C-alpha positions as CSV (number, residue, x, y, z in Angstrom):
1,M,-4.7,-12.6,-8.8
2,N,-7.1,-13.2,-11.5
3,A,-8.8,-10.6,-13.4
4,R,-12.0,-9.6,-12.2
5,S,-14.9,-7.4,-13.3
6,I,-16.6,-4.3,-12.2
7,K,-20.0,-3.9,-14.3
8,G,-18.3,-5.7,-16.8
9,G,-15.3,-4.1,-17.3
10,P,-11.6,-4.9,-15.5
11,E,-10.6,-4.5,-12.3
12,F,-7.6,-2.1,-12.2
13,C,-4.8,-1.9,-9.6
14,H,-1.8,0.6,-9.4
15,S,1.4,-0.7,-8.2
16,Y,3.3,1.6,-9.7
17,T,1.9,4.6,-7.9
18,T,1.7,2.7,-4.6
19,L,5.1,1.5,-4.1
20,L,7.1,4.4,-6.4
21,P,7.7,7.7,-5.3
22,N,5.2,10.6,-6.7
23,S,8.4,12.0,-8.8
24,F,8.3,9.1,-10.9
25,Y,4.6,10.3,-12.4
26,R,1.9,12.6,-12.6
27,Y,-1.5,12.1,-12.0
28,Q,-3.1,12.9,-15.3
29,K,-6.7,12.5,-16.6
30,P,-7.2,11.8,-20.5
31,T,-8.5,14.8,-22.4
32,S,-11.4,14.0,-23.9
33,V,-12.8,13.6,-27.8
34,R,-15.4,15.3,-29.5
35,K,-16.8,11.8,-31.6
36,P,-15.2,8.7,-30.3
37,N,-16.1,5.7,-32.5
38,L,-14.7,2.2,-31.9
39,L,-12.8,1.1,-35.0
40,I,-11.2,-1.8,-34.3
41,L,-11.4,-4.1,-31.4
42,N,-9.2,-7.0,-30.7
43,T,-11.5,-9.7,-29.1
44,D,-9.1,-12.8,-28.7
45,L,-6.9,-10.4,-26.5
46,A,-9.5,-9.2,-24.8
47,S,-10.6,-12.9,-24.2
48,S,-7.5,-14.1,-23.2
49,L,-7.3,-11.5,-20.3
50,N,-10.9,-12.1,-19.0
51,I,-12.2,-8.9,-20.4
52,D,-15.9,-8.8,-21.7
53,T,-16.1,-7.7,-25.0
54,M,-19.7,-6.7,-25.1
55,W,-18.6,-4.1,-22.4
56,L,-15.5,-2.8,-24.2
57,S,-17.9,-2.6,-27.1
58,S,-20.9,-0.7,-25.0
59,E,-21.0,2.9,-24.2
60,E,-19.3,2.3,-20.8
61,G,-16.6,0.5,-22.7
62,L,-16.5,3.4,-25.3
63,L,-16.4,6.0,-23.1
64,C,-12.9,4.1,-21.3
65,L,-11.3,3.5,-24.4
66,S,-11.5,6.9,-25.6
67,G,-10.3,8.5,-22.5
68,N,-13.8,10.5,-21.8
69,Q,-14.9,8.5,-18.8
70,P,-12.7,6.3,-17.5
71,P,-13.7,3.8,-15.0
72,P,-14.3,5.4,-11.1
73,N,-11.4,2.2,-10.0
74,T,-8.8,3.8,-12.1
75,K,-6.4,6.8,-11.5
76,P,-4.9,7.6,-15.0
77,F,-1.1,8.7,-14.8
78,A,1.9,9.5,-17.2
79,T,5.1,8.5,-16.4
80,A,8.5,10.3,-16.0
81,Y,11.5,9.0,-18.0
82,S,14.7,10.8,-19.7
83,G,17.1,9.1,-22.6
84,H,19.6,9.0,-25.4
85,Q,17.5,9.8,-28.6
86,F,19.8,9.2,-31.2
87,G,22.7,9.1,-29.0
88,M,22.2,12.9,-27.4
89,W,21.0,13.0,-23.8
90,N,18.0,14.5,-23.2
91,P,16.1,14.6,-19.8
92,E,12.8,15.8,-20.4
93,L,11.3,13.1,-21.8
94,G,8.2,11.3,-20.2
95,D,5.2,10.1,-21.1
96,G,3.9,13.1,-24.0
97,R,1.3,11.7,-25.0
98,A,0.5,8.4,-23.4
99,I,-1.7,7.9,-19.8
100,I,-2.0,4.7,-17.9
101,L,-5.0,3.8,-16.4
102,G,-3.8,1.2,-14.7
103,E,-3.1,-2.5,-14.2
104,I,-5.0,-5.3,-14.6
105,F,-4.0,-9.2,-14.6
106,S,-4.5,-11.7,-16.8
107,P,-6.4,-15.0,-15.5
108,S,-2.7,-16.6,-15.3
109,G,-1.8,-13.9,-12.6
110,Q,-0.1,-12.0,-15.3
111,R,0.4,-7.8,-14.7
112,F,-0.3,-5.7,-17.4
113,D,0.2,-2.1,-18.0
114,F,-3.5,-0.7,-19.5
115,Q,-2.3,2.4,-21.6
116,L,-4.1,4.8,-23.8
117,K,-1.5,5.8,-26.4
118,G,-2.9,9.8,-28.2
119,A,-5.1,10.5,-24.9
120,G,-4.2,14.1,-24.8
121,D,-1.2,16.2,-23.2
122,T,0.2,15.9,-19.9
123,P,3.0,17.4,-17.4
124,Y,5.8,15.9,-20.0
125,S,4.4,17.0,-23.6
126,G,6.5,20.0,-23.6
127,M,5.1,22.2,-26.7
128,G,2.9,18.6,-28.4
129,D,-0.4,18.3,-28.4
130,G,-0.6,14.8,-26.9
131,R,-2.6,13.1,-29.7
132,A,-1.6,10.6,-32.3
133,P,-2.4,10.4,-36.1
134,L,-4.9,7.8,-36.8
135,G,-2.6,6.0,-39.7
136,A,0.1,6.1,-36.7
137,I,-2.2,4.2,-34.5
138,L,-3.3,1.7,-36.7
139,R,-0.1,1.2,-37.9
140,E,0.9,0.6,-34.3
141,Y,-1.9,-2.0,-34.0
142,I,-1.1,-3.8,-37.3
143,V,2.6,-4.1,-36.8
144,S,2.6,-5.1,-32.9
145,E,-0.6,-7.7,-33.3
146,A,1.5,-9.1,-36.2
147,M,4.7,-9.3,-34.2
148,A,2.6,-11.3,-31.9
149,A,1.9,-13.9,-34.5
150,L,5.4,-14.0,-35.3
151,S,6.1,-15.0,-31.4
152,I,8.0,-11.5,-31.1
153,P,8.0,-10.5,-27.4
154,T,5.9,-6.7,-27.7
155,T,3.5,-4.8,-26.4
156,R,0.0,-5.8,-27.5
157,S,-2.9,-3.7,-28.9
158,L,-6.4,-3.8,-27.9
159,A,-8.1,-1.6,-29.6
160,V,-8.5,1.8,-32.1
161,V,-10.6,4.5,-31.5
162,S,-11.2,7.2,-33.8
163,T,-11.6,10.9,-32.0
164,G,-13.8,12.9,-34.5
165,E,-11.3,14.9,-34.1
166,R,-7.6,16.2,-36.4
167,V,-4.5,16.8,-35.4
168,A,-1.7,19.3,-36.9
169,R,1.6,17.2,-38.8
170,Q,2.8,18.4,-41.9
171,K,-0.8,19.0,-42.9
172,L,-4.2,17.9,-40.6
173,L,-4.7,14.6,-39.9
174,P,-7.7,12.8,-38.2
175,S,-6.7,11.3,-34.3
176,G,-6.9,8.3,-32.7
177,I,-6.3,6.3,-29.2
178,L,-4.9,2.9,-29.1
179,T,-4.8,1.2,-26.0
180,R,-1.8,-0.6,-25.3
181,L,-1.2,-3.1,-23.0
182,S,2.3,-4.1,-21.5
183,K,3.9,-6.7,-19.2
184,C,5.7,-3.2,-17.7
185,L,6.1,0.1,-19.8
186,I,9.8,0.5,-17.2
187,R,12.1,1.9,-19.6
188,I,16.4,2.0,-19.5
189,G,15.2,5.9,-20.1
190,T,13.3,5.2,-16.4
191,F,16.4,4.5,-14.9
192,E,18.5,7.1,-16.6
193,Y,15.4,9.5,-15.5
194,C,16.1,8.3,-11.9
195,S,20.2,8.0,-11.5
196,R,21.0,11.2,-12.7
197,L,17.8,13.6,-11.4
198,E,16.8,11.5,-8.8
199,S,18.7,10.7,-5.5
200,P,20.4,6.8,-4.8
201,S,17.2,5.8,-2.5
202,K,14.9,6.1,-5.0
203,L,16.8,4.4,-7.9
204,K,17.1,1.3,-5.4
205,A,13.2,2.1,-5.2
206,L,13.0,1.9,-9.0
207,A,15.1,-1.3,-9.4
208,D,13.2,-3.3,-6.5
209,Y,10.0,-2.5,-8.2
210,T,10.8,-3.4,-11.3
211,I,12.6,-6.8,-9.9
212,Q,9.6,-7.6,-7.9
213,R,7.3,-6.6,-11.1
214,L,9.2,-8.3,-13.4
215,Y,11.7,-11.2,-12.2
216,P,10.5,-12.0,-8.7
217,H,12.7,-14.8,-8.8
218,L,15.8,-12.8,-8.4
219,I,14.2,-11.0,-5.1
220,K,16.6,-13.7,-2.7
221,S,19.9,-13.3,-5.4
222,H,23.0,-12.2,-3.5
223,N,23.1,-9.4,-5.7
224,P,19.4,-9.0,-7.6
225,Y,20.7,-5.6,-9.1
226,I,23.1,-7.3,-10.9
227,E,21.2,-10.3,-11.7
228,L,18.5,-7.4,-12.9
229,L,21.4,-6.1,-15.6
230,Q,22.3,-9.9,-16.2
231,E,18.2,-10.5,-17.1
232,T,17.9,-7.6,-19.4
233,I,20.8,-8.1,-21.1
234,E,19.5,-11.5,-22.1
235,Q,15.9,-10.8,-22.7
236,Q,17.5,-7.9,-25.0
237,A,20.0,-10.4,-26.8
238,R,16.9,-12.8,-27.4
239,L,14.8,-9.8,-28.7
240,I,16.8,-8.5,-31.0
241,A,18.3,-11.7,-32.7
242,K,14.2,-12.7,-32.9
243,W,13.8,-9.2,-34.8
244,Q,17.0,-10.2,-37.2
245,A,15.9,-13.4,-38.3
246,I,12.3,-11.9,-39.6
247,G,13.9,-8.6,-40.9
248,F,12.5,-6.2,-38.6
249,V,13.5,-2.5,-38.6
250,H,12.6,-0.9,-35.3
251,G,14.0,2.3,-36.3
252,V,14.2,4.2,-33.5
253,M,16.0,2.6,-30.9
254,N,16.4,5.2,-28.2
255,T,16.8,4.3,-24.3
256,D,13.0,5.8,-24.4
257,N,12.2,3.1,-26.5
258,I,13.6,-0.1,-24.7
259,L,11.7,-1.8,-22.1
260,L,13.2,-4.4,-19.5
261,S,10.7,-6.5,-20.1
262,G,12.3,-7.3,-23.5
263,E,8.9,-6.3,-25.6
264,T,9.3,-4.5,-28.4
265,V,7.4,-1.3,-27.8
266,D,7.0,2.3,-29.9
267,Y,6.2,1.1,-33.8
268,G,7.2,4.7,-35.2
269,P,9.4,4.3,-38.1
270,C,9.5,0.7,-38.6
271,A,9.9,-1.5,-41.3
272,F,10.5,-5.0,-42.3
273,L,12.9,-5.9,-45.2
274,D,11.7,-6.4,-48.7
275,D,15.1,-7.4,-50.6
276,Y,17.9,-8.4,-48.3
277,Q,20.2,-5.1,-47.8
278,P,22.0,-5.1,-44.4
279,N,22.4,-1.7,-43.9
280,A,18.5,-1.0,-44.6
281,V,17.4,2.5,-43.1
282,F,13.6,3.5,-43.5
283,S,13.1,6.0,-40.9
284,S,12.8,9.4,-42.2
285,I,14.5,11.2,-38.8
286,D,17.3,8.9,-39.1
287,K,19.3,11.3,-40.7
288,H,22.9,8.8,-40.8
289,G,22.1,5.4,-40.3
290,R,22.5,4.9,-36.8
291,Y,19.6,2.5,-36.2
292,A,20.1,0.9,-39.6
293,Y,19.2,-3.0,-39.7
294,N,22.5,-4.0,-39.1
295,N,23.6,-2.2,-36.4
296,Q,20.3,-2.9,-34.0
297,P,22.6,-5.7,-31.8
298,L,25.3,-3.1,-31.9
299,I,23.0,0.1,-30.8
300,A,21.0,-2.8,-28.0
301,Q,24.6,-3.3,-26.4
302,W,25.1,0.7,-26.5
303,N,21.8,0.8,-24.7
304,L,22.2,-1.8,-22.1
305,S,25.7,0.0,-21.6
306,C,23.6,3.3,-20.5
307,L,21.6,0.8,-18.1
308,A,24.4,-0.6,-16.1
309,S,25.8,3.1,-16.1
310,S,22.6,4.2,-14.2
311,L,22.9,0.8,-12.1
312,L,26.3,1.6,-11.3
313,P,25.5,2.8,-7.3
314,L,23.6,-0.3,-7.3
315,L,25.8,-3.2,-8.6
316,D,28.6,-1.9,-5.6
317,Q,29.7,0.5,-3.1
318,K,32.8,0.7,-4.7
319,K,32.7,2.9,-8.3
320,L,35.8,1.3,-9.7
321,S,34.3,-2.3,-8.9
322,A,30.9,-1.6,-10.0
323,L,32.2,-0.1,-13.5
324,V,34.1,-3.5,-13.6
325,I,30.8,-5.9,-13.1
326,A,29.1,-3.0,-15.2
327,E,31.8,-3.8,-18.0
328,E,32.0,-7.7,-17.8
329,Y,28.2,-8.0,-18.2
330,V,27.6,-5.3,-21.0
331,N,30.7,-6.7,-23.1
332,A,29.0,-10.5,-22.7
333,F,26.0,-9.2,-24.9
334,D,27.7,-10.1,-27.8
335,E,28.4,-14.1,-27.2
336,I,24.5,-14.1,-25.6
337,Y,23.3,-12.3,-29.2
338,N,25.4,-14.6,-31.3
339,K,23.8,-17.4,-29.8
340,Y,20.5,-16.7,-29.8
341,Y,20.8,-15.5,-33.4
342,A,22.8,-18.9,-34.7
343,L,19.8,-20.6,-33.4
344,E,17.3,-18.3,-35.4
345,M,18.8,-18.5,-38.4
346,A,20.0,-22.4,-38.0
347,K,16.5,-22.7,-37.9
348,K,15.4,-20.9,-40.7
349,I,17.3,-23.5,-43.2
350,G,15.7,-26.5,-41.4
351,F,18.6,-26.8,-38.5
352,T,17.0,-27.5,-35.1
353,I,20.4,-26.8,-33.1
354,A,22.7,-24.1,-34.4
355,N,26.6,-25.2,-35.5
356,D,29.6,-24.5,-38.0
357,D,27.5,-26.0,-40.8
358,S,24.3,-24.1,-40.1
359,S,26.2,-20.6,-39.4
360,K,28.6,-21.3,-43.0
361,L,25.4,-21.6,-45.1
362,I,23.2,-18.6,-43.3
363,E,26.6,-16.8,-44.1
364,D,26.3,-17.7,-47.8
365,L,22.8,-17.5,-48.3
366,L,22.8,-13.8,-47.2
367,K,25.8,-13.0,-49.2
368,T,23.9,-14.6,-52.2
369,M,20.4,-12.9,-51.1
370,Q,22.6,-9.3,-51.1
371,E,24.0,-9.6,-54.5
372,Q,20.7,-11.0,-56.2
373,K,18.6,-8.5,-54.2
374,L,16.4,-11.4,-53.0
375,D,13.2,-11.3,-51.8
376,Y,14.0,-11.7,-47.7
377,T,11.1,-13.2,-46.1
378,R,10.2,-15.0,-49.8
379,T,13.4,-16.8,-50.2
380,F,13.6,-17.9,-46.8
381,R,10.0,-19.5,-47.3
382,T,10.4,-21.0,-50.4
383,L,13.8,-22.2,-49.6
384,S,11.7,-25.5,-47.9
385,Y,9.5,-25.7,-50.4
386,S,12.9,-26.7,-52.6
387,L,13.0,-29.7,-50.6
388,N,10.4,-31.3,-52.8
389,T,11.8,-29.8,-55.8
390,D,15.3,-29.3,-57.7
391,T,14.3,-25.9,-59.3
392,P,12.2,-23.5,-57.2
393,K,11.5,-20.4,-57.9
394,L,12.4,-17.9,-55.4
395,C,11.0,-14.8,-55.9
396,E,9.3,-13.1,-58.7
397,N,11.4,-11.9,-61.4
398,H,14.8,-13.8,-60.1
399,E,15.6,-17.4,-61.8
400,P,17.0,-19.9,-59.0
401,T,20.3,-20.1,-60.7
402,P,22.4,-18.3,-58.2
403,L,21.1,-20.7,-55.5
404,T,20.8,-23.9,-57.0
405,K,24.7,-24.5,-55.8
406,W,23.7,-23.4,-52.2
407,I,20.4,-25.8,-52.5
408,Q,23.0,-28.3,-53.0
409,H,25.3,-27.9,-51.0
410,W,22.8,-27.2,-48.2
411,R,21.0,-30.4,-48.9
412,E,24.3,-32.4,-48.2
413,K,24.6,-30.7,-44.7
414,L,21.2,-31.6,-43.4
415,W,22.0,-35.0,-44.5
416,Q,25.6,-35.0,-42.8
417,N,23.7,-34.0,-39.8
418,N,21.0,-36.6,-39.8
419,I,18.4,-34.1,-40.5
420,T,15.4,-35.7,-42.5
421,M,13.5,-33.7,-45.3
422,T,10.5,-33.8,-43.4
423,T,12.0,-32.2,-40.2
424,A,13.9,-29.8,-42.2
425,L,10.7,-29.2,-43.7
426,N,8.6,-28.3,-40.6
427,T,11.3,-26.6,-38.7
428,M,11.1,-24.3,-41.8
429,Q,7.8,-23.8,-42.1
430,A,7.5,-22.9,-38.3
431,V,9.6,-19.9,-38.1
432,N,9.4,-18.5,-42.1
433,P,6.2,-16.6,-42.2
434,I,4.1,-16.3,-46.0
435,Y,3.0,-12.9,-44.5
436,I,4.8,-10.1,-43.0
437,P,3.5,-6.6,-42.4
438,R,5.1,-5.5,-45.6
439,N,5.8,-1.7,-45.9
440,H,3.7,-1.2,-48.8
441,L,1.2,-3.2,-47.7
442,L,0.6,-1.5,-44.5
443,D,0.8,2.0,-46.8
444,E,-2.0,0.8,-49.2
445,A,-4.4,-0.3,-46.2
446,L,-4.1,3.4,-44.4
447,A,-4.4,5.5,-47.4
448,A,-7.5,3.8,-47.9
449,M,-8.4,4.3,-44.3
450,T,-8.2,8.3,-45.0
451,L,-11.0,7.5,-48.2
452,G,-12.7,6.3,-45.3
453,N,-12.4,2.0,-46.0
454,L,-11.1,0.4,-43.1
455,Q,-11.8,-2.8,-45.2
456,P,-8.1,-3.2,-46.5
457,C,-7.2,-2.6,-42.6
458,H,-8.9,-5.4,-41.7
459,E,-8.2,-7.8,-44.6
460,L,-4.3,-7.2,-43.5
461,I,-5.0,-7.6,-39.7
462,D,-6.8,-11.1,-40.5
463,C,-4.0,-13.0,-42.8
464,L,-1.5,-11.3,-40.6
465,S,-3.0,-13.0,-37.4
466,S,-2.1,-16.5,-38.9
467,P,1.2,-15.8,-40.4
468,F,2.9,-19.3,-41.2
469,E,-0.8,-20.6,-43.0
470,H,-1.7,-20.0,-46.3
471,H,-4.7,-18.5,-47.5
472,R,-5.7,-18.6,-51.0
473,Q,-7.4,-15.2,-50.5
474,H,-4.9,-13.5,-49.3
475,S,-2.6,-14.9,-52.0
476,K,-1.5,-11.3,-52.9
477,Y,0.0,-10.2,-49.4
478,A,2.7,-12.7,-49.6
479,L,4.2,-10.8,-52.6
480,P,6.8,-8.2,-52.5
481,P,6.3,-4.9,-53.9
482,N,7.2,-3.8,-57.5
483,N,9.3,-0.7,-58.7
484,K,6.7,1.6,-57.7
485,N,4.6,1.2,-55.0
486,K,8.2,0.1,-53.2
487,V,8.7,1.7,-49.3
488,V,11.8,3.8,-49.1
489,K,10.9,5.6,-46.2
490,T,8.8,5.7,-43.1
491,F,7.5,8.0,-41.1
492,C,6.9,8.6,-37.4
493,G,3.4,9.8,-36.1
494,T,5.2,12.4,-33.3
């Protein structure tokens, strides 16, 4: 099924509310806003989905993107889920400020949830107002689209609308609405909600829907539910390996923020490493470092154990057998993750496959980077230049001396592995970006936005859309922060 248009807008379908019991969602129209204004439109994404950009930019399109008047072919709803937040069980979650208008199809037949984040309160809002600060919305737009450009699975951002209204956080802030697209917004927390609060038949319905929606090749498996668990473990292992390789810190890896689609979701207090510190924690709400950079693989495995526990009734009719199956597959995460991580890191130093040589080189390199407080992103990118020079300058204010011996050893290992300098250079420059959404750049752009200047946001978005290509006009975006503008804490927009 391909995307079609109704008066220029996308056609929506509603498999979630059609195929799942109504306890999984509540119909909820967005709350109208006073003075909507379209600030950012992702025309490239819209075109790839065959959505008319002229329609999106029109008054009718703005009515849809602001939630003031969703198209008549929508049935807006919020989804129910539970979850473990910082390890503590919370049964009363759900979409407290996000409303799905429906699902759309790309020209290739890929289905996407079409969601408005910050669209007003829902039955799951609790004491919340259902709104989102404009700064947090812009932050998610910039970072999610940067992650897509870095080839990291992620939800996508189609548009940012300002509401003309303010929300009360620590102070009054302008509010905004993000149009977010996802292959499927079913979370580990959705399965936790179902297994703890609903009947076994509803758990089966949810699992069947998830398989049909995301992994239809599993339908004819001997036990598709075991295969669903295995597939999710594989997707998460691949995703976290990519996070680690790029130096991304999610900041709030609660089970309600983990999608079975394997996409990164919910860019709250996220951040990127500057100097390499494996125990880095940026989130202001992560008081004990649970979601530190080096803890992310372990937390991913813990979250997957929660999914496995939720699926127990479907894995085997005998509880003991189901537990054995769950334990076996969850324990396999380490090996799967290590395989993906080793390959991602091997490519960062020019190896096309991972082996003992690449792993030892990475181990030694990271150790030196930590000791010398070298910038993570810039070091890897600059190393590729050293293939053509003997004394590369690896980072501002850092001499190459600490890595001179390592570079010599690295070159020897490339030669011993029959990897030419050209192959290594091309491999490295395809995976080591020049530009990332550095924390200080995001803060500067969002600070300018509060003063009514969106130009820095647009410049940052433009630069990050092609992170591996040098842009002379964007050279400042490649630089790490100095001591004055370095960001050590990031904040959630809730």
